[in-house]
C-alpha positions as CSV (number, residue, x, y, z in Angstrom):
1,M,0.4,-0.2,0.2
2,S,1.1,3.4,-1.1
3,R,0.8,6.6,1.0
4,K,0.8,10.0,-1.1
5,K,3.5,12.7,0.1
6,H,2.3,15.8,2.0
7,H,3.2,18.6,0.8
8,E,3.2,22.3,2.9
9,Y,2.9,25.1,0.3
10,T,3.6,28.9,1.6
11,N,0.6,31.4,1.9
12,D,1.8,33.5,-0.3
13,F,1.4,30.1,-2.6
14,K,-2.1,29.2,-2.1
15,A,-3.0,33.0,-2.4
16,Q,-1.3,33.3,-5.8
17,V,-3.8,30.0,-6.4
18,V,-7.0,31.2,-5.3
19,R,-6.4,34.9,-7.4
20,L,-6.1,33.1,-10.0
21,V,-9.5,30.9,-9.7
22,L,-10.8,34.2,-8.0
23,N,-9.6,36.6,-11.1
24,G,-11.4,34.0,-13.8
25,Q,-9.5,30.9,-14.4
26,P,-10.8,27.9,-14.1
27,V,-9.8,24.7,-11.4
28,A,-8.9,22.4,-13.2
29,Q,-6.4,25.1,-15.4
30,V,-4.9,26.1,-12.3
31,A,-4.4,22.8,-11.1
32,K,-2.7,21.6,-13.6
33,E,-0.4,24.4,-13.8
34,H,1.2,23.5,-10.8
35,A,0.5,20.4,-10.2
36,L,-2.4,20.3,-7.3
37,T,-5.7,18.2,-7.3
38,K,-8.6,20.5,-8.2
39,S,-9.8,19.2,-5.4
40,I,-7.2,21.5,-2.6
41,V,-7.9,24.1,-5.1
42,Y,-11.5,24.3,-3.8
43,T,-10.5,23.7,-0.8
44,W,-8.0,26.9,-0.6
45,V,-10.9,29.1,-2.3
46,A,-12.9,28.0,0.5
47,T,-10.5,28.8,3.1
48,Y,-9.9,31.9,1.4
49,K,-13.3,33.1,1.1
50,R,-14.3,32.1,4.6
51,A,-11.6,33.0,6.6
52,G,-10.8,36.3,3.9
53,G,-6.5,34.4,3.7
54,F,-3.9,32.3,5.1
55,G,-2.9,32.5,8.3
56,D,-2.9,36.6,7.9
57,A,-2.1,38.0,11.8
58,E,-2.9,41.5,10.8
59,H,-5.7,40.5,9.3
60,K,-7.0,38.2,12.4
61,V,-6.2,41.3,15.0
62,E,-8.5,43.7,12.4
63,M,-10.9,40.9,13.0
64,V,-11.0,40.3,16.4
65,A,-10.5,44.1,17.3
66,E,-14.4,44.4,14.7
67,L,-15.9,40.9,16.4
68,I,-15.3,43.0,19.9
69,S,-16.7,45.9,19.6
70,L,-19.0,44.3,17.9
71,R,-20.6,42.5,20.6
72,V,-20.0,45.5,23.4
73,E,-22.1,47.2,20.5
74,N,-24.5,44.7,20.9
75,K,-24.8,44.2,24.4
76,R,-25.5,48.4,24.2
77,L,-28.2,48.0,22.2
78,A,-29.6,45.0,23.9
79,L,-29.8,47.3,27.6
80,E,-31.4,50.1,25.5
81,N,-34.0,48.0,24.2
82,N,-34.9,46.6,27.4
83,M,-35.3,49.8,28.7
84,L,-37.4,51.8,26.4
85,R,-39.5,48.0,26.7
86,S,-39.8,48.5,30.6
87,I,-40.4,52.1,30.4
88,L,-43.5,51.5,27.3
89,H,-44.5,48.5,29.1
90,A,-45.0,50.8,32.3
């Protein structure tokens, strides 16, 4: 039984491949030109779309900061909503 070799690709390489697909090149063509399987290209594209990149620490920091800001805003709005409800029902 043979095992496939596990390749490690840089985040820059993955991003380059994804950009080719997002710019309109067919997945099959991009995979063939870079000696990749179509499934790995689809996986990278999905990961890129979901996370906005590959291991981009700066981007993740921005996303966490935005998440914290949105949670604070959500709590403020929930409190405001509860206060308005209590005023209306008084």
